[in-house]
C-alpha positions as CSV (number, residue, x, y, z in Angstrom):
1,X,-22.6,33.1,28.5
2,X,-23.6,30.2,26.2
3,X,-22.1,28.2,23.3
4,X,-23.9,30.4,20.6
5,X,-22.2,33.5,21.9
6,X,-18.8,31.8,22.0
7,X,-19.3,30.3,18.5
8,X,-20.2,33.7,17.2
9,X,-17.2,35.4,18.8
10,X,-14.9,32.7,17.3
11,X,-16.5,33.0,13.8
12,X,-16.2,36.8,13.8
13,X,-12.6,36.6,14.7
14,X,-12.0,34.0,11.9
15,X,-13.9,35.9,9.2
16,X,-12.8,39.4,10.5
17,X,-16.2,40.9,9.8
18,X,-19.8,40.5,11.0
19,X,-21.3,39.9,7.5
20,X,-19.2,36.9,6.6
21,X,-19.6,35.4,10.1
22,X,-23.4,35.8,9.8
23,X,-23.4,33.9,6.4
24,X,-21.2,31.1,7.9
25,X,-23.5,30.6,10.9
26,X,-26.7,31.0,8.8
27,X,-28.0,33.9,11.0
28,X,-28.7,37.6,10.4
29,X,-26.0,40.2,10.9
30,X,-28.1,41.9,13.7
31,X,-28.1,38.5,15.5
32,X,-24.3,38.5,15.4
33,X,-24.2,42.0,16.8
34,X,-26.7,41.1,19.6
35,X,-24.8,38.0,20.7
36,X,-21.5,39.8,20.8
37,X,-22.8,42.8,22.7
38,X,-24.5,40.5,25.2
39,X,-21.2,38.6,25.7
40,X,-19.2,41.8,26.2
41,X,-21.7,43.2,28.6
42,X,-21.6,40.0,30.7
43,X,-17.8,40.1,30.7
44,X,-17.8,43.8,31.2
45,X,-14.9,44.2,28.7
46,X,-14.5,45.0,25.0
47,X,-13.4,42.0,23.0
48,X,-13.5,43.4,19.5
49,X,-12.8,46.7,17.8
50,X,-13.8,47.9,14.3
51,X,-11.0,49.1,12.2
52,X,-12.7,50.3,9.0
53,X,-14.4,47.2,7.5
54,X,-12.2,44.8,9.4
55,X,-12.9,43.5,13.0
56,X,-9.8,43.1,15.2
57,X,-9.2,41.6,18.6
58,X,-8.5,43.8,21.6
59,X,-5.9,42.6,24.1
60,X,-8.7,41.2,26.3
61,X,-10.2,39.6,23.2
62,X,-7.0,37.8,22.3
63,X,-6.7,36.4,25.8
64,X,-10.3,35.3,25.9
65,X,-10.0,33.7,22.4
66,X,-7.5,31.1,23.7
67,X,-10.1,29.9,26.3
68,X,-12.9,30.0,23.8
69,X,-10.9,27.8,21.4
70,X,-10.3,25.3,24.2
71,X,-13.9,25.3,25.3
72,X,-15.2,24.7,21.8
73,X,-12.7,21.9,21.2
74,X,-13.8,20.2,24.4
75,X,-17.4,20.6,23.4
76,X,-16.7,18.8,20.0
77,X,-14.8,16.1,21.8
78,X,-17.7,15.6,24.3
79,X,-20.2,15.4,21.5
80,X,-18.2,12.8,19.6
81,X,-17.8,10.7,22.7
82,X,-21.5,10.9,23.5
83,X,-22.3,10.0,19.9
84,X,-20.3,6.8,20.3
85,X,-22.3,5.7,23.3
86,X,-25.7,6.1,21.5
87,X,-27.4,2.8,21.3
88,X,-25.0,1.2,23.7
89,X,-26.3,-0.7,26.7
90,X,-25.2,0.6,30.0
91,X,-25.9,-3.0,31.3
92,X,-22.8,-4.3,29.6
93,X,-19.7,-6.1,30.9
94,X,-16.4,-6.7,29.1
95,X,-14.6,-9.6,30.5
96,X,-10.9,-10.5,29.8
97,X,-9.7,-13.9,30.7
98,X,-6.8,-16.2,30.3
99,X,-6.7,-19.8,28.9
100,X,-8.6,-21.2,31.8
101,X,-11.4,-18.9,31.0
102,X,-11.9,-20.6,27.6
103,X,-13.3,-23.5,29.5
104,X,-15.3,-21.4,32.0
105,X,-16.6,-18.1,30.6
106,X,-18.4,-19.0,27.3
107,X,-20.8,-21.5,28.9
108,X,-21.3,-19.5,32.1
109,X,-21.8,-16.2,30.2
110,X,-24.7,-17.8,28.3
111,X,-26.3,-18.9,31.5
112,X,-25.7,-15.5,33.2
113,X,-27.4,-13.7,30.3
114,X,-30.4,-15.9,30.5
115,X,-30.8,-15.1,34.2
116,X,-30.0,-11.4,33.6
117,X,-32.0,-10.3,30.5
118,X,-30.8,-7.1,28.9
119,X,-27.2,-7.6,30.0
120,X,-24.6,-7.8,27.2
121,X,-21.4,-9.6,27.8
122,X,-18.3,-9.3,25.6
123,X,-15.2,-11.5,26.0
124,X,-11.5,-11.3,25.1
125,X,-8.8,-13.8,25.7
126,X,-5.1,-13.1,26.4
127,X,-2.4,-14.0,28.9
128,X,-2.6,-12.7,32.5
129,X,-0.2,-9.7,32.1
130,X,-2.1,-8.4,29.0
131,X,-5.5,-8.9,30.7
132,X,-4.5,-7.0,33.8
133,X,-3.1,-4.2,31.7
134,X,-6.5,-3.9,30.0
135,X,-8.0,-3.6,33.5
136,X,-5.7,-0.7,34.4
137,X,-6.4,0.9,31.1
138,X,-10.1,0.5,31.7
139,X,-10.7,-1.3,28.4
140,X,-12.1,-4.2,30.3
141,X,-14.4,-4.5,33.4
142,X,-13.3,-7.8,34.9
143,X,-10.4,-10.2,34.6
144,X,-10.9,-13.9,35.2
145,X,-7.5,-15.5,35.8
146,X,-5.5,-17.6,38.3
147,X,-3.0,-14.7,38.5
148,X,-2.3,-13.2,41.9
149,X,-1.8,-9.5,42.0
150,X,-0.9,-7.3,45.0
151,X,-2.0,-3.8,44.2
152,X,-4.2,-1.5,46.3
153,X,-6.0,-0.4,43.1
154,X,-7.1,-3.9,42.4
155,X,-9.4,-6.2,44.4
156,X,-9.6,-10.0,43.9
157,X,-12.5,-12.4,44.4
158,X,-11.8,-16.1,44.6
159,X,-14.5,-18.0,42.6
160,X,-12.9,-21.4,42.2
161,X,-9.7,-23.5,42.5
162,X,-7.2,-25.0,40.1
163,X,-3.9,-26.9,40.1
164,X,-0.9,-27.0,37.8
165,X,0.4,-30.5,37.0
166,X,3.1,-31.8,34.8
167,X,1.7,-33.9,31.9
168,X,3.0,-36.1,29.2
169,X,1.4,-38.0,26.3
170,X,0.1,-41.4,27.3
171,X,2.7,-42.7,24.7
172,X,5.6,-40.8,26.4
173,X,8.2,-43.1,28.2
174,X,7.6,-41.3,31.5
175,X,3.9,-42.2,31.4
176,X,4.9,-45.7,32.2
177,X,6.2,-44.8,35.6
178,X,4.0,-44.4,38.7
179,X,7.0,-43.5,41.0
180,X,8.3,-40.0,41.7
181,X,10.2,-38.9,38.7
182,X,13.5,-37.2,39.5
183,X,14.8,-34.0,38.0
184,X,17.8,-35.9,36.5
185,X,15.4,-37.9,34.5
186,X,13.2,-34.9,33.6
187,X,16.3,-33.0,32.2
188,X,16.5,-35.6,29.4
189,X,13.2,-34.6,28.0
190,X,11.9,-31.6,26.1
191,X,9.5,-29.1,27.8
192,X,6.8,-27.1,26.1
193,X,6.1,-23.8,28.0
194,X,3.8,-20.8,27.8
195,X,5.0,-17.3,26.7
196,X,6.3,-14.6,29.0
197,X,3.4,-12.9,30.8
198,X,1.5,-16.1,31.4
199,X,0.6,-17.1,34.9
200,X,1.5,-20.7,34.1
201,X,4.9,-19.6,32.8
202,X,5.6,-17.7,36.0
203,X,4.8,-20.7,38.1
204,X,7.0,-22.9,35.9
205,X,9.9,-20.5,36.3
206,X,9.4,-20.4,40.1
207,X,9.2,-24.2,40.3
208,X,12.4,-24.6,38.3
209,X,14.2,-22.0,40.6
210,X,13.1,-23.7,43.8
211,X,14.3,-27.1,42.6
212,X,17.4,-25.8,40.9
213,X,16.2,-27.3,37.7
214,X,17.3,-26.1,34.3
215,X,15.6,-27.8,31.4
216,X,17.8,-28.1,28.4
217,X,15.2,-28.2,25.6
218,X,12.3,-25.8,25.6
219,X,9.6,-24.9,23.1
220,X,7.6,-21.8,23.7
221,X,3.9,-21.5,22.7
222,X,1.4,-18.8,23.4
223,X,-1.8,-20.9,23.5
224,X,-2.8,-23.7,25.9
225,X,-4.6,-25.4,23.1
226,X,-1.4,-25.5,21.0
227,X,0.5,-27.0,24.0
228,X,-2.2,-29.6,24.5
229,X,-1.9,-30.7,20.8
230,X,1.9,-30.8,21.1
231,X,1.9,-32.9,24.3
232,X,-0.7,-35.3,22.9
233,X,1.6,-35.7,19.8
234,X,4.4,-36.7,22.2
235,X,6.5,-33.5,21.5
236,X,7.4,-32.9,25.1
237,X,6.3,-32.4,28.7
238,X,4.2,-29.4,29.9
239,X,3.0,-27.8,33.0
240,X,-0.7,-27.4,32.5
241,X,-3.9,-26.5,34.3
242,X,-5.7,-29.6,35.8
243,X,-9.0,-27.7,35.4
244,X,-8.4,-27.4,31.6
245,X,-7.5,-31.0,31.3
246,X,-10.5,-32.2,33.3
247,X,-12.9,-29.9,31.4
248,X,-11.8,-30.9,27.9
249,X,-14.7,-32.7,26.2
250,X,-12.2,-34.8,24.1
251,X,-10.8,-38.1,25.3
252,X,-7.9,-37.7,27.8
253,X,-4.6,-38.2,26.0
254,X,-2.4,-37.2,28.9
255,X,-0.8,-38.7,32.0
256,X,-0.2,-36.6,35.0
257,X,3.3,-37.3,36.2
258,X,4.3,-37.7,39.8
259,X,7.0,-35.0,40.3
260,X,8.4,-33.3,43.4
261,X,6.9,-29.9,44.1
262,X,3.7,-30.6,42.1
263,X,0.8,-30.0,41.9
264,X,0.9,-26.3,42.4
265,X,-2.5,-25.1,43.8
266,X,-3.8,-21.7,42.7
267,X,-7.1,-19.9,43.0
268,X,-9.3,-18.9,40.1
269,X,-10.0,-15.2,40.7
270,X,-12.0,-12.3,39.3
271,X,-10.0,-9.1,39.4
272,X,-11.6,-5.7,39.3
273,X,-10.6,-2.0,40.0
274,X,-11.1,-1.2,43.7
275,X,-13.2,1.9,42.9
276,X,-15.7,-0.4,41.2
277,X,-16.3,-2.7,44.2
278,X,-19.8,-1.5,44.7
279,X,-20.9,-2.0,41.1
280,X,-24.0,-4.2,41.4
281,X,-23.7,-5.8,37.9
282,X,-20.1,-6.8,38.4
283,X,-20.8,-8.2,41.8
284,X,-23.8,-10.2,40.4
285,X,-21.5,-11.7,37.8
286,X,-18.9,-12.6,40.4
287,X,-21.5,-14.3,42.7
288,X,-22.9,-16.2,39.7
289,X,-19.4,-17.4,38.7
290,X,-18.6,-18.5,42.2
291,X,-21.9,-20.5,42.4
292,X,-21.2,-22.2,39.1
293,X,-17.6,-23.1,40.1
294,X,-18.4,-24.0,43.6
295,X,-15.9,-21.5,44.9
């Protein structure tokens, strides 16, 4: 049994005669007859019957047709999928990362490609929740993030370390103090926080709960870069990555405040699906990233 036989059977049923089916498939009518006879001999059952000039399905033929339609649909789907992969490199990695990756991945990915010719890297940036969702959906290969995830389908590899600190503009009143700043004082000031789904937002929420602290004025922003600009313009306080602050090439415009319960230490991790643990290209990238970050 082959695709030509199935295609012929399907076309004869559609056209209801051998002649029109032959024209549609650009073959001779005897070829149609040969293919169908061979198919019926192999199945040891009659699939079609001639009723005058019209071909009709037998009961066995009607049952078989349902499977043929499914098989031919799967064939078309497979061909379309394969066609999309033509020209694509199998030595490719898609990496999703959070804000911290903005200061890690672009530079390191260039160095990695130089040491691994022929490997193509593609990057996308989002918050931790969205990046991990992409991993489960298999639309990305690796996630670089400080987020911690307990799931037996995911494995994590620590490649570096980071801390979350509370910062203010150097022009903010609290920047003048070197003492521990109390929560009563903090409550008087506006906070700029990350959006839901961000690892930094999750840590901020936990820190507030532990210290029974409820800021009155909050502004939510979905980009660390926007928060940095807002803080530097003295619009409020923010919990930020020390790694991001220290790796910003621009002059420091922040003061790290001395506050109870801070800094919050967190690992920089590479997350991947557990069933991909033995993938050599992914492991090479993880080792390279760990060496670069000193993790």
